[in-house]
N, C-alpha and C positions, 0 to 999 in steps of 0.2 A: 438437415441431413442427420440421421441418427449414428452414431460412434458405436462401434462395438469395443466396448473397454476390455473386454476378455481379450482380444485379439490384440490391441496393441500392448496391454500387460504382458503377453506372451511373447511378443516382438522383444519388448525391453529386457525384458528377463534372458531372452537366446542371445543378444548383444551382450549382455554382462557376463555371461556364461562364456561367450568366446574368449572374455579374455583369463579366464581362468588357467591354474596350473596344476595345483595339488588339491588332495582332499585332507578334511580333518578328522582328528580319530574316532570320533562319535559318528560321522556320517558311514566313516568306511569301516569300523568294527561293526556297526549296526547291519550293513549290508552282507557281511561275512555271517552274520549269525543266522541260524536256520528260524530262529524264531521272527525274524524280521516282517515289519508289517510297512505297507506303503505309506508315509505321513500324509496325516490328514485327508484319510480317503472318505471323508463324510459320510455318506450312506453305503458305503461299501462294507459289506461282513469282511471282517480281520482273517477270519479263516480262510474264506474264499481265495481272497487275496494273496494270503502268505503262500498257499499252495501251488499259486500260481508263478508265485516271483522268486522262491527260495533259489537262491544262486550263490552261496559262502565259496569262500576262495581256500587256499591250502590250509592244514593241521597246524595249529601253535601248539601254545599250552593251554590249559584247562583253567579257568579262573574259578572263585570262589561261589560264581552263580550257575545258573541252570544252561546256559549256552557257552558253546564251546569258541573261542576267539582265535582269530588268525593271526600271523606276522603281517598279515598286508594293512598294517593301520599307520596314520598319518605320525611322523615324528614331532615333538613339541619340544623346544629348548626353554630353558629356565631364565634365560636373559633376553635381553630385547633384539637379539639376531634374526635376520629375515627367517621365516619358514616357507617353505613351498612344499607340498606334496601333490600328488596326482594318482589316483586310482581309476584304472577304466575296465570294464567287462563288457563282454558281447557275446551272442550267442542266439539258438534258433530253437523255435518251439516247433514241433512236427506233432501235427494232432489228428487223432480220429477218431469222431464220433456218430453216433447212433439213437435213433429215437427223438423225442423233443427235447431241444436245446436252450428252451426258455428258464429251467431252474438252473442246470448246471452250468450255463453259459451267462448267468444274470448279470455277473459285472466283470466277464472276462470273454475274449474272442476265441472261441473253441470250434468256430467254423471252419477256418483254415489256418493254415501255418504263418507263422509271422517271426521277425526276427526280433532279438531281446538285446537291448544293451543299457546301462547306466555309466556315467561318469562323474564323479567326486573329485572337487579339488580345494583346495586352501591356500591362501597368501596373504601373509601377513609381515608387515614390517615396523614391529612394534608398537605402531601407532595407529594404522588402520589395518582393518583385517577383512576377507572377503572369504567367505564360505558358501559354497555353492555345490549343488547338485544337477544332473538332467538325467532321467530315468524314462526309458522306453519299453513297457511291460509287453507290448503287442502292438498288434497294427491300431488299435482304438485306444490304449490307453498310453499316458504320458505324464508326468510330472516333472516339474522344475522349481529349483529353490535357490534363493539368495539370503544369507544371510551377512548385512555389513555392520561393522564396528568401526565409530571414528572417535575422535576428540570429543566432538559435540554432539552428533548424531547417530542414532541405530536404529537401522531399518530389517524388517524380518519379510522378505517377500515370498508368495508360494502360489504357484498356479499348477492345476492338474485338469486333465479332460479322460472320460472313459463315457463308455456305451452301457447303459440300461435294458437289458431287454424285460419286456412286461408281460405279465400273466394273461393269459386270453382265456375269460371265462366261457365255457363251453356249454352251459347252461343244462348240463348232464342230466337226463330224466324228464326234462322239461319238452313238450312237444314243439317239435321243430316246424312252422309253417313257411313252406318255400312261396313267396308270391302273394301271399293270400293270409288275411288278419281275420280267420274266421275258422271255426271248427265246430262240425258237426257234433252231436253228443247232448250229454245232461249239464246242471249246474254245476257238477263234481269235475269237470274239466278245467282245476282252477290254475295249469301253469302251460302256457304256450309262449313260443320266442321267434323273433324274426332276427336273423343275423342280417344286415344290409351290405356288409362287406366281408363275407364268407374268402378264405386263406390268407387273410393278412397277417404279416409278423408286425406285433408291436413292440417298439423299442425309441429311446431317446438318446441323445447324445449330451451329456452334462459336461457342463466346463463352469469352473469354478476357481476365483482368485483370493486371497487374502494380503494384505501390505498394511504392516503395522509400522508408523516411525515417531518416534520420541527423542528430544534432547532435552537440554538443559538452558534456560535462559538467564538464570545467575544461579548462584549456590542454593539458594531455597526455592527457586521456581523451575517446574517443569512443565514441559509441554508435549503432547502426544495427539496424534492423529491414526485412528485406525478406519482400514476400507476393507469392505467386503462384495462380491459380487460374483451371481451363478445364473447361467442359463441353461433351461433345459428346453430341448427343441427336439422333436419327433411325432410319431404316431400313437396315440393310446385309446384303449377300444373304450367308447362312450356309452354307456348303458343307461337307461331309462325305463322305469318299471310304471304302466299306468294300470292302477285298479279299476274292475269294473267294466273291463274292456268288452264291448257287445260285440257279437257275430253278426248283427243285423245291418245289413248296408245302412247307410246314412239316409233318414227321410229326406233331411234338409243338409244341402253342402255334398260335396264328394271328397272320396279318398283322392288327395294329391299323391302322384309318382314320388317315391317308388311304393307307396302303401296301395296294397289293392286290395279287394274285396270279393269273395266267390258266392255270397249268400249265405245262408243256413239259418236254422231255428236260431232265436233271440236267446242268448245266453253270456254270462258275466264271468268273467275270470282273469285271473293277474297275469297280464301281456308283458314281456319284456324284448324291447328293441334293443340291439347293440348295431356300432357303424365305428368305421376309422375316423378318428378326429386328429388333425394336425395341430399340435399345439407349439408356443414358442413364448416361455416364460422367464421374464429376465429381473432380477432383483440385484439393485445396487443399493449398499449402503456405506454412509460415512459418519465417523464419531471423531470429534475434535474436543480436548478436553486441557486444563492447567491444572496443575498441584502446586499448592504452596505450601511450606512447611515453616513453623514460626514456633521454634521451641517445641514444647509438648503438644501443640495443636497443628493438626494435617486437616487443609479444606482442598477438595477435589470437585471441579465442575465440568460439566461436559454437556454436548448438544448433538443429538443424535438425528440423520437424515435417513430413513429409507424408502427406497421407491420400488413400486410392484408393476411390471409391464407386461400385459397377455394380450396387447391389442391385436397380434398377429395369430390369435387364434383363429380356426378354422370354425364358424357356425354348424352345428348338427340341430336337426328337428326330431321332433317325435307328434303323431296324432294323438289328438285328445277330445273327447266329447266334453262342448262346453256348457250345454244346457239338458235338463231334464224334467220329465215329469213322474216323479217316484222312481221308485229303487225296485226291479233294474231300469236300467235307460229304455223306454218307449219310444220317444223324439228327441232326438239330438242332433245338434250342428257340428259338425266334425271340422277342426281348424289343425294349422301346425302350428307348433309353438318351440322355439329354441330350450335346449335343455344344455348341461355341462357348460353354462358360463361362469367364467372366471373374471370379475372384475377387476380394473386396474386402482391401487391403492397408493397414498402415500402417507407415510408416519413421521411423526416428529417427536421427540420426546426431550427434555431438558431435565440432568440430573443434579444433585449436589448432596457431597459425601463430606462428612466431618469428623475426626476423630482428636478426643485428647486425653490427657492422663490429669485426674481431678486429684494431686495429692498423689500419697506414695501408694494408696493400696486400691485406688478408685480410676476406672475406665469409664469414658460415655463415648458411645457411636449414634451417628444421625444419619438417615438418607430420605431423601425427597426427591421426589419427581411429579414432573407433570407432562400429559403429551396427549395426541389425540390423531386418529387415523379418518382418512377421509375415503369414502368408498367413491371412485369416480363413475359409477353406473348409475348410481341412483343419488348421488350426492349427498349422503349422510354422513355425518362426522360424529364420531365416535370418541367421546372424552374419558380422560381417565388419569387418575392422580392417587397420591400414595404418600407414606410417609413410614418409617422405622426409628425408632429410638430405644437403645439398647445401652445399659449402664452395669458395669461389673463390677464388684466388689470383694475384696480378699481382707478385709480388715479383722474378723473372725478367725482363728489360728485353724487351718487345716481346711478352711471351708470358702469357695467361692460362689457367689451369688449372680446370677446375672437377670434383671428383671427388664422387661421390655413390653412396649407397647407398638401397635402398629395398626395401620389404617389403609382401606382401599376402595375407591369408588369409580365406576362407570357409568357412564351416561350417553345416550344418542339423541341429537338435534332433532325435534319432531319436523318430518317434512312438510314445508310449505307448498312446495309443487305437487300438484293433481299427477295422479299416473299418466291421464291424457295428455297433460302438456310436455313429461318427459318421453311417452312413447306412446306415438297415435296409434291407429287400430290398425296400422300397416306394419307396426315394429315387430320382430319376430321374438322378443326377449318374453313376450307372457301370451298365454293363450287369450284369445278373442272371448271373451265372454263373462260369467258370473266368477267374480275372484272371493275368497274366503271373507267373510263379514260374519254379523251377527244378527239374530232374530229382530225384525222389525217393533221397535217398542221396547227394546232392553235398554236404553239408553246408548247403546253401540251406534256409529254410523250408519251399521247396514251392509248389505250385500252392494259390493262395487262392480260395474260394469264398464268395461274399457270401451264398447262399441259405442253404447247411449252417452257416456261422458256424466253417469248420474252418482253421485256419491264416489267419485274415484280418486279415493284419499287412501295416504299411507297408515298402516296401525302404528301406534305408537310401539317404541322399541321396549322391551323389558330394560328397567336399569337397577344398578346392586351398589349396595353402600354397606363394606363390611369394615368390621372394627375387631381388634382382640388386643387381650393383655395375658400375661403369664410371665413365668419363670422359670430359671434351669439353675441346679444346683449340683455340685460336685464336693464330696465329703470326705478326707481321710483322715479318719480320727486318729491313727495310730502313727502319722506321718513321721514323727520322731520317733519311734520305737526301734530300738535295735534289732527287732525280731525280723527279716524281711518278709515273711509273709505277712504281719500284721501293719507292717510298714507300706506294703503295696496295694492293701485293701482300700478300695475306694467303693462309696455310693453315691450315684445319680439318681435325679428325680427330677421330675418337671411338671408344671399346668398352666392350660391355657384356658381363658373363657373368651367364647368369639360370638359375634353376633353378626348377621346378615338381613338387609333389609330391600324389600324389591319396590320397583315403582312401575304402573303399567303391567300388574299382573292380576288384573281381573278378567276374568272370562262368564260369559253367558252361556250358560248350557240348557239345550232343551231337555225337558223334562219333569216339569212343574215345580213342588217345594223341595226338592230332595234330589241329589244326583243321581240317583240310581231308579227312580219311577220311569215307568215305559214314557215314550215322548208323548206330547201333547201340542197341541196349537199354543198355551202358554208363553207369554213373552220369553222367558228362561230364567233359570235359577243362575245368580249371580256368585260365581267362588271367586274368593280372593286370596292368594298365595301368603299365608301366613309368615311372621318373620322366623329365621332358621337361628338356633341357639345351639352352639357345639361346647361340651365340655371334653378337654384331653388330659388323661391323667399319664403319666411315665414314671417308672422307676426300675433302676438296672442296678445290679452287683459287679465289680470289675475286681479281677484277684490278677497280679503277675506272679506266680508263683516260685519263679525262678528267672533268670537271664534267658532260660531256654524255653519257657511254657507259660502262657498267658490267655486267660479265659474269661468270658462275660455271660451273664443270664440279664435280659431285658423284657420288660413287659410294659404293653401301651393300651389301653383302654379310651374310647372315643364314644359318647353320646350325643344324638343330635336330632334335637325335637323339630318336627317340621322341616324335613329335607325338600328342597324344591323338584316340584312334580311337574310331569309332561300334562296337557289337557287337550283333548280332542274335543273342540265344541262342533255344532252343528252339524251331527251324524244322523243320518236319516234313516240309515237301517239298523241302528243299535242305541240304545241308552248311550250318555258321553261316557268315557271312560278317562278317571285320571291314573298315571301309572308313572314310575320312577325307578330307576337302577341305585339310587343312592341310600345307603342305607342309615337305620337308626342308632344301630348298635355296632360296633366294632372292636374286636381285639385281636391283639397279637405279641405272639410271644417268641422271644428269639434267644439262640442258646449257639454259642460258638467258642472257636479256641485257636491259638496257635502254637504248635510245639516245634521248635528248633534244637533238636537232638544233638547238632553239632554243625559243624561250617558246612558239611555235605548232605546235611538231613532235612527236610522240613515238612510238617504234616498241617493241614487247615481244615476245618471242618465249621459248618454252620447250617442249623435247621432253625426253620421257621413255622408257626402255627398260628393261622391265621381265620379268625371268624368275623362274619357281618350279617344281619340280619335287618329284617323291617316287617311288622306286623300290618303294615298299610296304613298306619297313621290313624287307625281307628276309623276311615271312611272311604279308603281307595284299595278294596279287595284285589285289584291286579297290581299293586303295589307289594304285595306280600313276598317276601323270599328269604332264603337262607343259604349263604355259599360258605365254604371251605374251602381253604388253600395250604397245601403242606407244602413248600420248597426246601430242598436238601442239597448240599455242595460240598464234596470231599475232594481235595486235591493233596499231592506229595510231588516232592521232587527228592531224588537221592544220586548221589554221587559217588558210587562204592570205592572206584579206584580213579586216580588223576585221567584215567583214559576213558571213564565211563561216565555218564550223564544219562539219568532216567526220570521221566516225567508221565502221571498217571492223575488221571480225574474222572470224578463221576458226579454227575446233577441230575436230578429229577423234580418234578413239579406234578402234583396231583390236586386237581382242583374240582368244584362240583357248584352247581348252582339248582336250587329248587326255588320254583317261582310260578305262582297262578297266573297263566294267560286266557285271554278270550277269545273263541274259535267259531263265536255264532256265526261269522260272515261265510264261513265254510261248512259247518255243520248243519246249521238249519236252512232249508230254503225258503225264497221269499214266498210272504202269504199274503200280501195285500198292497196296497198303494201308501204314500206318505209316511212310510216308516212303520209298520208296525210289526216290526220282525220281533221276536220275543228279546227280552233284555237278556244281555250275554250271562252266562254263569262262568267263574272263575274254573279253569282245567289245571288240574297240578302238571308241572313237565319238567322235567330234569337237563339239565347241560352237564355236560362232562368233559373234562379236559385232562389231558396227560401229556407230559413230554418226558424223554431220557436223553440225556447226553454221554458218552463216553468217548474218552480219550487218552490216548498212548504214545508216547514219543522217548526216543532213545538217539544216543549218539554213541559213537565209539572210534577212538583215534588206536589203528592197527600199527601205524610206525609215526615219525616225527613228521612222515610227508603223507601219509594217506588216512583218510579217515571215512566214515560211512553215518548215515545217518537216516531216520526212519521214523513216520508220524502216521498214526493211524485215528479215525473219528466215526462215530456212529452216533445219529439223532434220529429219533422217533418222536412223532407228533400225531396227535389224537384231540381230535376236537368234534364231540358227539351230541346230538339232542336226540331227545326223544318226544315228540310232537304228532301224535296221530290225529287223523281225522276219521272217526268214527263211522260218520253216516257217508252215504254215496257212495263214491270208488275205492273207499277204503284204502286211500294215500297216506302215507306216512311222512308228513312233512319234514320230519327229521334228516331224513335221508338225502334231502336237498342243499341241507348245508353241513353237510359231514365233510371234515376233514381229516384224512388218514393217509401219511407218508413216512419213508423213510428214506435216509441219506445215509450215504458211507463215502468216506474219502481217505484215501491210501496214498503216501508218497514216500519214496524211497531215493536216495542219492549218495554220490559217490567224490570226493575232493582230493585231487592231487597235486602237491607244489613237488614239480617237476624241476624247476629252477630258483635260484633265491628269489626274485621276484615275479617270477611267472607260475602262475596254475591253473588246473583244468578241473572244470565240475561238470556233472550229469545228474541231471532228476528225471524220476518218471512220477507223476501224478494220475490217480485214477478217481473219476469222480461219478459215483450213481447216485439216482435219483428214481425214486418209485412211488408212485402213486397208488396207494393201496386202497381209493376210495371205491366202493362198489356201484354198479349203475342202477338207480333208483327205477323201479317198475310200480304199477298200480298194486296195491296192497304188500309191497314190502320193496326188495331187492332183487335184481337178477342173479346174485351172486358171480358176477362176471366183475371183473376189475377195471376200472376205468385206466386208461394207461395212454390217454391224451397228452399227460404233462411227464411221463416216465420217459428218461434219458439216458444215456452214458456217455463219458467221453475219456479217452487216453490221451494222454500229455508228455511228450519228450523233450526234456530239455539238454542241450551240449554248449559248452562255451568255456572261454577262457577269460581270465583276469590279468592284469600286470599293473604293477607300481611303477612309477617313473619319477 
């Protein structure tokens, strides 16, 4: 019987919470803070949770930071007298929503009203301390935390659960085929779609826990045990695309339900199938270790075990053509094959770390690790190991130098079991028929066929060996100078040389003697991935102009010889392609600074200018690209009076990619059999991305008992691609990948302390998500905005808090 450790941990935590009485200062003041974030929300965006759970208490005194603190905080004594404090808050959310709730309610329940509560308590007798909290944000979100500190053991335990609404891909602009996998037309009807689960809402329940324990064995020996677990269970949209999907009824075999075919001329197209899939993913991790201190030497050893279990997943299937006599498919056998298969896995790792002072000016640090991951679907073992040695020396006056060497290797055992022995012909995990192989006579085992059991072997997996050496320096030439500007000036620099060697990275490419001649009947052209060599240079200047103002400028440049490329072997409609998104040259300029004019004003700004490019390594024209990215961040905080606190921020990112791609499969009709389509020509294409974020916030204390707060956030995101298809139906493929959205969040609230230990609060949150993506049609777009994902929600919160 399997044990749900999340449930057991939650129950144990709640039992411990029932013994609580009071709350500690950090927890109480944090929950009173309008900037409060639910602890350890993992994948939950902080802005979303903050707007949903802000519930501070009565006004008190303004501290020197940007947050307005309250008087409802725990009381700490300076001696060992017992300490007990308790704070409770409770309220109710009233919710009204319209439109799609997928984005506005991605991590919070905006579909129905719900209660809100939190309990915080601390109890200490001077030797043992219990610090605990229990939070219920809405019907679907909870968080429980316990921190215990005793004479010999310290424990931190945290449990949370929340719902995650999942995006449903509508395939806007694709031809929807209701109950039929065929579409009359010409060869340029390139996009069709079947939705086998229409009207399904996709969401999953997420639960996770962390439990960390450590203590003393002796004065010099410590032990620790860290555990982590997560479970994701629910419904997701399982998408699969079958390229070269023929519209002609199968000449051998039939289309099994729910796949059907109404007949029609033979055409080839990209066809997508989507359907609901129930998933249940469980991850549990335990790491145990010892740390020994012997004077200036510290040694740490740990062993980690991580188990991932997806055996509760529902199996979904797609229809594939598994045999052909040329392109397009003229005769094929159609069969079902499973997709979206997530294997169970087991990972183990041993780590050994040590650090020591080698004299007065030198410190050394070494790390070594060894581990493996077992894929329990195909029983392949991935082994990895590595090490890192760093030595820092400060014997030269005003100069600190760190030299390092590191290595990493990962390799997979060759699979001795044949595909047939692991997966008989009735298994749903692979399509039945020809599997990827290489042309006969090339030295490769050749095509593998499950049904017949001929050469049904796994191909060796790519292995990697990486080594790097380098150094970092920090030089303060005027550290002893009386002049403050010269004394605080620093120069930082560094260099790294790295290599990467590959195993099993030889491919046999159709095309005669060079990769890009027209396909022929020759055995194939062998291509072996060369070793990658990378050089990284870094230099920077830092200046602390005063106690209030400091700035920096840094520059990094990276050159890479022969980055790893992707290879498309055995492509019967075009010559083989080499492609890569890894650059040969990268440069990054960083400029920034922080100005604290006084203890009530702070300004921070950073600007980055990034560029990367590749010339196709001299032989891969589809890997030619140039990218530019310019991120910018500016933030400020100001408290003009003890009653006012104002913050503002602006961030912008502009990036673009110019890359040559191949469109021959869509541009040119099929002209023969056996793969005589023209060699694809590189086509220049542009990818543009832009995002903007604006946020404003303010808090004002009208009286010692009454305060108000407000927040505003605006986010704009654009991801545009310009990839036309000139011939045929005039499709603009860029419209199918366009992302254009706008988000607005507004929050206002009031807090009132009507008695010494009792407060009331109210909040209003507004969240609007607008999908600005136009609907694509033949030859461009319709001009109409796709509103499938647009939605709004209004949330009202009223509640009370009390200190006991």
